[in-house]
C-alpha positions, 0 to 999 in steps of 0.5 A: 253318484257322479257319472264319468264322461264315458258313462254320461255319453253312454246314457245320452246315447241311450236317451235318443239313439235306440235302434230297433231289432225289427221294423215293429219297434215303436220309437217312444223317444222324442227326436234328438233335435226336439229334445235339444230344443226343449233342453235349451228352454230349461238351461241357465239364463244367458244361453244365446237363442237358437235363431242363428246357425252359429248360435251355441245351441245350434252348434251343440245340436250339430256336434251332438248329432255328429257324436251320436253318429260316431257312437252308433257306428262304434257301438255296432262294431263292438256289439258285432263280437257279442250276441246282443243287439243295441236295445238288449245292450241298453236293457242289460245296462239298466239291469246291471245298474238298478238290479232286478226289474219288472217288465213294466219298470224295464219298459219305462226305463228303455222307453219301449212298449210293454209288449215290445219289452216282453219280446226283448226279454224273451229273446234275452232269456232264450240266450241265457242273459237274463231269467224271470224270477218271483219277487221274494216279498210278493210272489205275484210279481215277476222280475227280470234278473241279470244272469252271469253271462249277461253281466259278463257281456255288458261289463265287457262292452262298457269297458270297450266303449270306455277304452275307445273314449279314453283313447279319443281323449288321450291327448286332451288336457285333464282340466278340459276332460273335467270340464267336459265331464261337468257339462255332459253331467249337466246336459244329462240331468236336464235331458233326464228331467225333461224326459221324465216330466214332459 
């Protein structure tokens, strides 16, 4: 299913801008500039090389870096009103979209070590955002289930992020918003493929 502009921005944000809850968090995601460099190698032919500071890739990397900074700042402002951290927001978002997940599955999706994800889930469970449940088909498997409180919070946060983006793009012509949507979708697909295969 095609994601909206706000969803694409949000997921790009998730790919390369996770913040730690403590100094013990392990960063398993490649730095953004390295990811952009990889993406440039798999983009369609005809893209200007990265040699010049004025090349398309250089400008894309710079603009995405600035956008990322603004999103992180705005994201912190929104999350101040809720009892969740950025990593918890990303984990809850996966649970909302994909349903119940095991610790291993969630760990893979949010790109954190298994032990770190376990600590993350422990804190969310303590705050009644999620619960551990036994798989109905295999009782040996434990899955993380999103509770109503967690679902309400994540939906409210996403709605506020989308409202912010809608406000920013309010005076941009519809055809340019559609174009931005298409380009972000392409970039997201390329980055996700690279992330899963390299």
